BASEBA-249049 format. One line per field, with one value per residue: residue in three letters; y, z, x of N, C-alpha, C, O in turn. Coordinates in Angstrom, 1 decimal. Layout:
lumse ALA:...;
n_Y Y:...;
n_Z Z:...;
n_X X:...;
ca_Y Y:...;
ca_Z Z:...;
ca_X X:...;
c_Y Y:...;
c_Z Z:...;
c_X X:...;
o_Y Y:...;
o_Z Z:...;
o_X X:...;
END
This chain:
lumse ARG:SER:PRO:GLY:ALA:GLY:GLU:GLY:ARG:CYS:ALA:VAL:CYS:GLY:ASP:ASN:ALA:SER:CYS:GLN:HIS:TYR:GLY:VAL:ARG:THR:CYS:GLU:GLY:CYS:LYS:GLY:PHE:PHE:LYS:ARG:THR:VAL:GLN:LYS:ASN:ALA:LYS:TYR:ILE:CYS:LEU:ALA:ASN:LYS:ASP:CYS:PRO:VAL:ASP:LYS:ARG:ARG:ARG:ASN:ARG:CYS:GLN:PHE:CYS:ARG:PHE:GLN:LYS:CYS:LEU:ALA:VAL:GLY:MET:VAL:LYS:GLU:VAL:VAL:ARG:THR:ASP:SER:LEU:LYS:GLY:ARG:ARG:GLY:ARG:LEU:PRO:SER:LYS:PRO:LYS:GLN:PRO:PRO:ASP:ALA:SER:PRO:VAL:SER:LEU:ILE:THR:SER:LEU:VAL:ARG:ALA:HIS:ILE:ASP:SER:VAL:PRO:SER:ALA:THR:LYS:LEU:ASP:TYR:SER:LYS:PHE:GLN:GLU:SER:VAL:PRO:CYS:GLN:PHE:GLU:LYS:GLU:ASP:SER:VAL:ASP:VAL:GLN:GLN:PHE:TYR:ASP:LEU:LEU:THR:GLY:SER:MET:ASP:VAL:ILE:ARG:LYS:TRP:ALA:GLU:LYS:ILE:GLN:GLY:PHE:THR:GLU:LEU:PRO:LYS:GLU:ASP:GLN:ASP:LEU:LEU:LEU:GLU:SER:ALA:PHE:LEU:GLU:LEU:PHE:ILE:LEU:ARG:LEU:ALA:TYR:ARG;
n_Y 83.4:82.8:80.8:77.8:78.6:77.6:76.7:79.0:80.0:82.5:84.0:85.2:84.7:82.3:82.1:81.9:82.8:84.6:86.0:87.8:90.4:93.4:92.0:89.5:86.5:87.0:87.2:89.2:90.5:90.6:92.1:94.5:95.3:95.6:97.6:99.8:100.1:100.9:103.3:104.9:105.1:103.6:102.7:99.9:98.1:95.2:93.3:91.0:88.7:89.4:87.3:86.4:84.1:84.2:83.6:82.6:82.7:84.1:86.4:89.1:89.7:90.7:93.4:94.3:91.9:90.8:92.7:92.5:89.9:90.2:91.7:89.9:87.8:88.9:91.2:94.3:97.5:99.8:99.5:100.2:102.9:103.7:102.3:103.3:104.4:102.3:99.4:96.9:94.6:95.3:96.2:98.8:100.5:99.7:101.5:105.0:106.3:108.0:110.0:109.6:112.0:113.7:115.6:117.2:119.8:120.3:120.0:122.2:124.2:123.9:124.5:127.2:128.2:127.6:129.3:131.8:131.9:131.7:133.9:136.7:139.7:142.9:144.8:143.5:143.0:144.1:145.7:147.8:148.0:146.7:148.1:149.7:149.5:151.9:152.4:153.1:152.1:149.4:147.0:147.2:147.3:144.9:142.8:143.6:143.4:140.7:139.7:140.9:139.6:137.0:137.2:137.7:135.4:133.5:134.4:134.0:131.2:130.4:131.3:129.8:127.2:127.3:127.6:125.2:123.4:123.7:122.5:119.9:116.7:117.0:117.2:114.7:113.3:111.8:113.5:113.8:113.5:115.8:117.9:117.4:117.8:120.5:121.7:120.9:122.3:124.9:127.2:127.8:128.3:130.4:132.4:132.6:133.7:136.3:137.3:137.5:139.5;
n_Z 64.9:63.8:60.9:61.7:64.0:67.2:70.1:72.7:71.7:70.2:67.3:65.6:66.3:67.7:70.4:73.9:74.5:76.1:75.6:73.2:71.1:69.3:67.6:67.2:68.6:70.4:71.7:74.4:73.6:70.7:70.5:71.7:69.9:67.5:68.3:68.8:66.3:64.7:66.0:65.8:63.1:61.8:59.3:57.9:56.6:54.8:54.9:53.5:51.6:52.0:53.3:55.8:58.6:61.2:64.4:67.9:68.7:66.7:66.1:66.5:64.6:62.0:61.5:59.5:58.2:60.5:61.1:58.7:59.0:61.2:60.1:58.2:59.7:60.6:62.4:63.4:62.3:62.8:65.3:67.1:67.3:69.0:71.2:73.6:74.9:76.0:78.1:79.1:77.8:75.8:77.0:78.5:81.2:84.6:86.7:86.9:86.2:88.4:91.1:94.4:95.5:93.4:92.6:90.7:91.6:92.7:90.4:88.8:90.5:90.3:87.6:87.5:89.2:87.8:85.6:86.7:87.7:85.4:83.8:82.4:84.1:83.8:83.2:81.9:79.5:76.2:74.0:72.4:70.0:68.2:66.2:64.3:60.9:58.4:55.6:53.1:52.8:51.7:50.8:52.3:54.9:55.2:55.5:57.9:59.5:59.5:60.7:63.3:64.1:64.1:66.2:68.3:68.4:69.0:71.5:72.9:72.8:74.5:76.9:77.1:77.2:79.7:81.3:80.8:81.9:84.6:85.1:86.8:86.4:83.7:83.1:83.5:81.3:78.3:76.5:73.8:73.6:75.1:73.5:71.2:72.3:72.9:70.4:69.0:70.3:70.3:68.8:69.8:72.5:72.2:71.1:73.3:75.1:73.9:74.1:76.8:77.6;
n_X 98.7:102.0:102.8:104.3:105.4:106.1:104.0:104.2:106.6:108.7:107.7:109.5:112.2:112.3:112.7:111.8:108.4:105.9:103.5:101.4:102.7:102.1:100.4:101.5:102.9:105.7:109.0:110.4:112.7:112.5:110.2:110.9:112.9:111.4:109.6:111.4:112.6:110.4:109.5:111.7:111.9:113.8:116.3:117.6:120.4:121.2:124.1:124.6:122.8:120.2:118.8:119.5:119.9:117.6:117.5:117.4:120.1:121.4:120.0:120.7:122.6:121.9:120.1:118.4:117.4:116.2:114.1:112.6:111.7:110.1:108.0:107.2:106.1:103.9:103.8:102.5:103.0:101.5:100.4:102.3:102.4:100.3:100.8:101.9:99.7:98.4:98.1:100.6:100.0:98.3:95.9:93.9:95.3:94.2:94.2:94.9:98.2:99.1:100.3:98.9:98.1:97.6:95.3:92.6:92.5:95.0:96.5:95.7:96.5:99.3:99.6:98.9:100.8:103.1:102.7:102.8:105.4:106.8:106.2:107.6:108.7:107.0:108.9:110.9:109.9:110.0:108.3:108.4:109.9:108.3:106.7:104.0:104.5:105.5:103.5:104.6:107.1:107.5:109.1:111.5:110.5:109.2:111.0:112.1:109.8:109.4:111.7:111.3:109.0:109.9:111.8:110.1:108.6:110.7:111.5:109.1:108.9:110.9:109.9:107.5:108.5:109.9:107.7:106.3:108.1:107.7:105.4:103.9:105.2:105.9:108.7:109.4:108.7:110.0:112.6:112.1:109.3:108.5:109.4:107.8:105.2:105.3:105.8:103.5:101.5:102.3:101.4:98.9:99.6:101.2:99.5:97.8:99.6:100.0:97.5:97.3:99.0;
ca_Y 82.8:82.6:79.4:77.1:79.1:76.6:77.3:79.6:80.4:83.7:83.7:85.8:84.1:81.0:82.2:81.7:84.0:84.3:86.6:88.5:91.8:93.9:91.1:88.2:86.0:87.3:87.4:90.6:91.0:91.0:93.1:95.8:95.6:96.1:98.9:100.9:100.3:101.7:104.6:105.8:105.0:103.2:102.1:99.0:97.5:93.8:93.2:89.7:88.5:89.6:86.1:85.9:83.4:84.9:82.7:83.1:82.9:85.0:87.5:90.5:89.9:91.5:94.1:94.3:90.6:90.6:93.5:91.9:88.7:90.7:92.1:88.7:86.9:89.6:92.2:95.5:98.8:100.9:99.3:100.8:104.3:103.9:101.4:104.0:104.7:101.1:98.6:96.1:93.5:95.9:96.6:100.0:100.3:99.8:102.7:106.0:106.3:109.3:109.9:109.7:113.4:114.5:115.9:118.2:121.1:120.5:120.2:123.5:125.0:123.8:125.2:128.6:128.6:127.6:130.4:133.0:131.8:131.8:135.1:137.7:140.9:143.9:145.6:142.7:142.9:145.3:145.6:149.1:147.9:146.1:149.2:149.6:150.0:152.9:151.7:153.4:151.4:148.0:146.0:147.4:147.0:143.5:142.0:144.0:142.9:139.2:139.5:141.2:138.6:135.8:137.5:137.6:133.9:132.8:134.7:133.3:129.8:130.2:131.5:128.7:126.0:127.4:127.4:123.8:122.6:123.8:121.7:118.6:115.5:117.3:116.9:113.2:112.7:111.8:114.8:113.8:113.8:117.2:118.7:117.1:118.5:122.0:122.0:120.8:123.3:126.2:128.3:128.1:128.9:131.8:133.3:132.8:134.7:137.6:137.8:137.8:140.8;
ca_Z 65.1:62.5:60.6:62.1:65.3:68.2:71.2:73.6:71.1:69.4:65.8:64.9:66.6:68.3:71.8:74.7:74.4:77.0:75.1:71.9:71.0:68.0:66.8:67.0:69.8:70.3:72.9:74.8:72.7:69.4:70.8:71.9:68.7:66.6:68.7:68.6:64.9:64.2:66.6:65.3:61.7:61.4:58.0:58.0:55.4:54.9:54.2:52.8:50.5:52.6:53.7:57.0:59.5:62.4:65.5:69.2:68.8:65.6:65.8:66.5:63.6:60.9:61.9:58.3:58.1:61.7:60.9:57.6:59.5:62.1:59.2:57.5:60.5:60.9:63.4:62.8:62.7:63.2:66.7:67.9:67.6:70.0:72.3:74.8:75.6:76.5:79.1:78.5:76.9:74.9:77.7:79.2:82.7:85.4:87.5:86.3:86.8:89.0:92.6:95.0:95.8:92.2:92.4:89.7:92.2:92.8:89.0:88.4:91.3:89.7:86.3:87.8:89.8:86.7:84.8:87.5:87.8:84.1:83.1:82.7:84.7:82.7:82.9:81.0:78.1:75.4:72.8:71.7:68.7:67.4:65.9:63.0:59.8:57.5:54.4:51.9:52.7:51.7:50.7:53.5:56.2:55.2:56.1:59.3:60.2:59.6:61.8:64.5:64.4:64.5:67.5:69.3:68.5:69.7:73.0:73.5:72.9:75.7:78.1:77.1:77.6:81.1:81.9:80.8:82.8:85.9:85.3:87.5:85.5:82.3:82.9:83.6:80.0:77.5:75.9:72.5:73.8:75.6:72.3:70.4:72.9:72.8:69.0:68.5:71.0:70.3:68.2:70.8:73.7:71.7:71.1:74.7:75.7:73.4:74.7:78.3:77.8;
ca_X 100.0:102.7:103.0:105.6:105.8:105.6:103.3:105.1:107.8:108.7:107.5:110.6:113.5:112.1:113.0:110.5:107.5:104.7:102.3:101.5:103.1:101.9:99.7:102.2:103.5:107.1:109.8:110.6:113.8:112.0:109.2:111.6:113.6:110.4:109.1:112.4:112.7:109.3:109.4:112.8:111.8:115.2:116.5:118.7:121.0:121.8:125.5:124.7:121.9:118.8:118.2:120.2:119.1:117.1:117.1:117.8:121.5:121.9:119.0:121.3:123.6:121.5:118.9:117.5:116.7:115.3:112.9:111.8:111.0:109.0:106.9:106.7:105.3:102.6:103.8:101.8:103.7:100.6:100.0:103.3:102.2:99.3:101.1:102.1:98.5:97.8:98.9:101.7:99.4:97.2:94.7:94.1:95.6:93.0:94.3:95.7:99.5:99.3:100.5:97.6:97.7:97.4:93.9:92.4:92.8:96.5:97.0:95.4:97.4:100.6:99.6:98.9:102.1:104.1:102.4:103.2:106.8:107.5:105.9:108.6:108.1:106.7:110.1:111.8:109.3:110.2:107.5:108.5:110.4:107.3:105.8:103.4:105.4:105.0:103.0:105.3:108.4:107.1:110.2:112.4:109.8:108.7:112.1:112.2:108.7:109.6:112.7:110.7:108.0:110.7:112.4:109.0:108.3:111.8:111.4:107.9:109.2:111.7:109.0:106.6:109.3:110.1:106.4:106.0:109.0:107.3:104.2:104.2:105.3:106.3:110.1:109.6:108.5:111.2:112.8:111.5:107.9:108.4:109.5:106.6:104.1:105.5:105.7:102.1:100.6:103.0:100.6:97.8:100.2:101.7:98.3:97.4:100.6:99.7:96.2:97.5:99.6;
c_Y 82.6:81.2:78.9:77.6:78.2:77.4:77.8:80.0:81.7:83.4:84.3:84.9:82.7:81.0:82.0:83.0:83.7:84.9:87.3:90.0:92.3:92.9:89.7:87.8:86.1:87.3:88.9:91.2:91.5:92.1:94.5:96.3:96.2:97.5:100.1:101.2:101.2:103.1:105.5:105.8:104.6:102.5:101.2:98.5:96.1:93.8:91.9:89.7:88.7:88.3:85.5:85.1:84.2:83.9:83.3:83.5:84.0:86.2:88.9:90.7:90.8:92.1:94.1:93.1:90.4:91.4:93.0:90.7:89.1:91.0:90.8:87.8:87.7:90.7:93.5:96.8:99.8:100.8:100.0:102.2:104.6:103.0:102.1:104.4:103.5:100.4:97.7:95.1:94.0:96.3:98.0:99.8:100.5:101.0:103.7:106.0:107.7:109.1:110.1:111.1:114.3:114.7:117.0:119.6:121.4:120.6:121.6:124.5:125.0:124.5:126.7:129.0:128.6:128.8:131.7:133.0:132.0:133.1:136.2:139.0:142.0:144.7:144.9:142.6:144.2:145.1:146.9:149.0:147.3:147.1:149.0:150.2:151.0:152.3:152.0:152.7:149.9:147.0:146.0:146.9:145.5:142.6:142.3:143.4:141.4:138.9:139.8:140.1:137.3:136.0:137.3:136.1:133.2:133.1:134.1:131.8:129.5:130.3:130.3:127.4:126.1:127.2:125.9:123.0:122.7:123.0:120.3:117.4:115.8:116.9:115.4:112.5:112.7:113.1:114.9:114.1:115.2:118.1:118.6:117.9:120.0:122.4:122.0:121.8:124.7:127.4:128.7:128.8:130.3:132.8:133.6:133.8:136.1:138.2:138.2:139.1:141.9;
c_Z 63.8:62.2:61.0:63.4:66.4:69.3:72.2:73.1:70.3:68.0:65.0:65.0:67.2:69.8:72.6:74.6:75.2:76.4:73.8:72.0:69.5:67.0:66.6:68.3:69.6:71.7:73.2:73.9:71.4:69.5:70.9:70.6:67.7:67.0:68.5:67.1:64.3:64.7:66.1:63.7:61.1:60.1:58.2:56.7:55.7:54.2:53.5:51.7:50.9:52.9:54.9:57.9:60.8:63.4:66.8:69.3:67.8:65.3:65.8:65.4:62.4:61.2:60.7:58.2:59.3:61.5:59.8:58.1:60.4:61.2:58.6:58.4:61.0:61.9:62.7:63.3:63.3:64.7:67.6:68.3:68.7:71.3:73.6:75.6:76.2:77.5:78.4:77.5:76.0:75.6:78.3:80.6:83.5:86.3:86.8:87.0:87.3:90.5:93.2:95.3:94.6:91.8:91.3:90.3:92.3:91.4:88.6:89.2:90.7:88.4:86.5:88.3:88.7:85.8:85.5:87.5:86.5:83.3:83.4:83.3:83.5:82.3:81.9:79.6:77.4:74.1:71.9:70.3:67.7:67.0:64.5:62.0:59.0:56.2:53.2:51.7:52.7:51.8:51.9:54.7:56.3:55.9:57.6:60.1:60.5:60.7:63.2:65.0:64.8:65.9:68.6:69.5:69.3:71.2:73.6:73.7:74.2:76.9:78.2:77.6:79.2:81.9:82.0:81.7:84.2:86.2:85.8:86.5:84.1:82.1:83.0:82.2:79.2:76.7:74.5:72.6:74.3:74.4:71.4:70.9:72.7:71.3:68.5:69.1:71.0:69.9:69.2:72.0:73.4:71.7:72.5:75.4:75.2:74.0:76.1:78.5:77.4;
c_X 100.7:102.9:104.3:106.0:105.2:104.9:104.3:106.5:107.7:108.6:108.7:111.9:113.5:112.4:111.7:109.7:106.2:103.4:102.5:101.9:102.9:101.3:100.3:102.8:105.0:107.7:110.0:111.7:113.3:110.9:109.9:112.3:112.6:109.9:110.1:112.6:111.6:109.3:110.5:112.8:113.2:115.2:117.7:119.2:121.5:123.1:125.6:123.6:120.4:118.1:119.0:119.4:118.8:116.7:117.7:119.3:122.0:121.0:119.6:122.3:123.2:120.1:117.9:116.7:115.7:114.0:112.0:111.1:109.9:107.8:106.3:105.8:104.0:102.6:103.3:102.5:102.8:100.2:101.1:103.0:101.2:99.7:101.3:100.9:97.8:98.7:99.8:101.2:98.3:96.0:95.0:94.4:94.3:93.0:95.2:97.1:99.8:99.5:99.1:97.1:97.5:95.9:93.8:92.8:94.3:97.1:96.8:96.3:98.8:100.7:99.7:100.2:103.2:103.9:103.0:104.8:107.5:107.2:107.0:108.0:107.9:108.0:111.0:111.2:109.4:109.5:107.6:109.0:109.4:106.3:105.1:104.3:104.7:104.7:103.9:106.6:108.2:108.3:111.1:111.7:109.4:109.8:112.3:111.0:108.8:110.6:112.1:109.8:108.8:111.3:111.3:108.7:109.4:111.7:110.3:108.2:110.0:110.8:108.1:107.3:109.5:108.8:106.1:106.8:108.6:106.0:104.6:104.1:105.8:107.8:110.4:109.4:109.8:111.3:112.1:110.0:107.6:108.4:108.3:105.4:104.2:105.3:104.2:101.2:101.2:102.1:99.6:98.4:100.7:100.6:97.8:98.3:100.3:98.5:96.4:98.0:98.7;
o_Y 82.2:80.4:79.5:77.0:78.0:78.6:77.0:80.3:81.9:82.6:83.9:84.6:82.0:79.9:82.0:84.1:82.7:84.5:87.3:90.6:91.6:92.9:88.8:88.6:85.5:87.5:89.7:92.4:92.6:92.9:95.4:97.4:97.3:98.3:101.1:102.3:102.1:104.1:106.7:106.5:105.2:101.7:101.7:98.6:95.9:94.2:91.7:90.7:88.3:88.3:84.3:85.5:84.9:83.4:84.4:84.5:84.7:86.9:89.8:91.8:91.5:91.4:94.1:93.1:89.8:90.9:93.0:90.5:88.5:90.7:90.7:87.2:87.1:91.2:93.8:97.1:100.5:101.7:100.5:102.6:105.6:103.1:101.5:104.7:103.6:100.7:97.6:94.8:93.3:96.7:98.3:98.9:101.4:101.6:103.4:105.9:108.4:108.2:110.9:111.4:115.5:114.1:117.7:120.5:122.4:121.3:122.2:125.5:126.1:125.1:127.4:130.1:129.5:129.4:132.5:134.1:132.5:133.4:136.5:139.3:141.9:145.1:145.5:142.2:145.2:144.5:147.0:149.8:147.3:147.1:148.3:151.3:151.1:151.6:151.1:152.7:149.2:146.2:145.0:146.1:145.0:141.8:141.4:142.9:140.9:138.0:139.1:139.8:136.6:135.0:136.7:135.7:132.4:132.2:133.6:131.3:128.5:129.5:129.8:126.7:125.1:126.5:125.4:122.0:121.9:122.9:119.6:117.2:114.8:116.3:115.0:111.4:113.5:113.7:116.0:114.9:115.9:119.0:119.6:118.5:120.6:123.4:122.8:122.1:125.6:128.4:129.9:129.8:131.2:133.9:134.8:134.7:137.1:139.4:139.1:139.9:143.1;
o_Z 62.8:63.1:60.8:64.0:66.4:69.5:72.6:73.8:69.7:67.4:63.9:64.1:67.4:70.4:72.0:74.7:74.9:76.8:73.2:73.0:68.6:65.9:66.0:69.1:68.7:72.7:72.4:73.6:71.0:68.6:70.2:70.3:67.0:66.1:68.0:66.7:63.5:64.0:65.9:63.1:60.1:59.7:58.5:55.7:56.7:53.0:52.8:50.9:50.2:52.8:55.1:58.1:61.3:63.3:66.8:69.9:68.1:64.3:65.1:65.3:61.9:61.2:60.9:58.1:59.1:61.8:59.9:57.7:60.4:61.6:58.4:57.9:61.7:62.3:61.6:64.5:64.2:65.3:68.7:69.4:69.4:72.3:74.7:76.8:76.9:77.7:77.1:76.6:75.6:75.0:78.6:81.2:83.3:86.6:86.2:88.2:86.8:91.1:92.7:95.3:94.7:90.9:91.0:89.6:92.0:91.3:88.0:88.6:90.6:88.1:85.8:87.9:88.7:85.3:84.8:87.3:86.4:82.3:84.6:83.0:82.5:81.2:81.2:78.7:77.9:73.2:70.9:69.4:66.5:67.5:63.7:62.1:58.8:55.6:52.3:50.6:53.6:52.7:52.5:55.5:57.4:56.8:58.4:61.2:61.5:61.5:64.1:66.2:65.8:66.7:69.7:70.6:70.2:72.0:74.8:74.7:74.9:77.9:79.3:78.4:79.9:82.9:83.0:82.3:85.0:87.3:85.3:85.8:83.4:81.1:82.7:82.1:79.5:76.3:74.1:71.8:73.9:74.2:70.9:70.2:72.4:71.1:67.8:68.6:71.6:70.6:69.5:72.5:74.2:72.2:72.7:76.2:76.0:74.3:76.6:79.4:77.5;
o_X 100.0:103.0:105.3:107.0:104.0:105.1:105.2:107.4:106.6:109.4:108.9:112.5:114.5:112.3:110.6:110.2:105.6:102.4:103.7:101.6:103.4:101.6:99.7:103.3:105.6:107.0:109.7:111.6:113.6:110.8:109.5:112.3:112.9:109.8:109.8:112.7:111.9:109.0:110.3:113.6:113.7:114.3:118.8:118.4:122.2:123.2:126.7:123.6:119.5:116.9:119.1:118.2:119.7:115.6:118.3:119.6:123.0:121.2:119.1:122.9:124.0:119.1:116.7:115.5:114.7:112.9:110.8:109.9:108.8:106.7:105.1:104.9:103.2:101.6:103.7:102.4:103.1:99.9:100.7:103.3:101.3:98.9:101.0:100.9:96.8:99.9:99.8:101.8:97.4:95.0:96.1:93.8:93.6:92.0:96.2:97.2:100.6:99.0:98.3:95.9:97.2:95.4:94.8:93.4:94.8:98.1:97.7:96.8:99.4:101.8:100.4:100.8:104.0:104.9:103.7:105.4:108.6:107.9:107.2:106.8:108.6:108.1:111.8:111.9:109.0:110.0:106.9:108.6:109.7:105.1:105.7:104.7:103.5:105.6:104.0:107.2:108.7:108.4:111.4:112.3:109.4:109.5:112.5:111.2:108.5:110.4:112.4:109.8:108.4:111.3:111.6:108.4:109.1:111.9:110.4:107.7:109.7:110.9:107.9:106.7:109.3:108.8:105.7:106.3:109.0:105.5:105.5:103.1:106.2:108.1:111.5:109.7:110.7:110.3:111.6:109.4:106.7:107.6:107.8:104.7:103.2:104.7:103.8:100.2:100.6:102.0:99.4:97.9:100.7:100.8:97.4:97.8:100.3:98.4:95.7:97.7:99.0;
END
């Protein structure tokens, strides 16, 4: 507990606080503010002398001083990154957040269906322009090869995104998380697509 923070009071602004968040007893408002600031890597500027009062009534006036106070009372930035994997109070949820009918078989079925629906027909795929270059035209061919490879990657990204959007639950994720998942697994999915054809 932060020095001077009363029992049941937010260590940052003094509002009512029922439990700890990110290592310190805080209210829901300061918890949310801290989480958003860390996740967005927000940078604030104090328009005064960096010593603005942070209390229940004035906590929204200076975001810089509020965030500095969050850090000063001991809130831990690193906990925010793993918070989405845990329950509201830092415990793992007792039951998976899945609909009752989401069995492994139905998940596999939806993945296969998504794959079938998103694979372009053979007539739409034109790989004829991706031919082996003639070795004697190095400089000219290099730029052409790079452009061809870029076109192939771009087209594959569209196909992979369409496939992912057909997977149950994927579109329910925040857009930021969808993009992050696709970016982090793109190479593997791209190679899988090449192997499939």
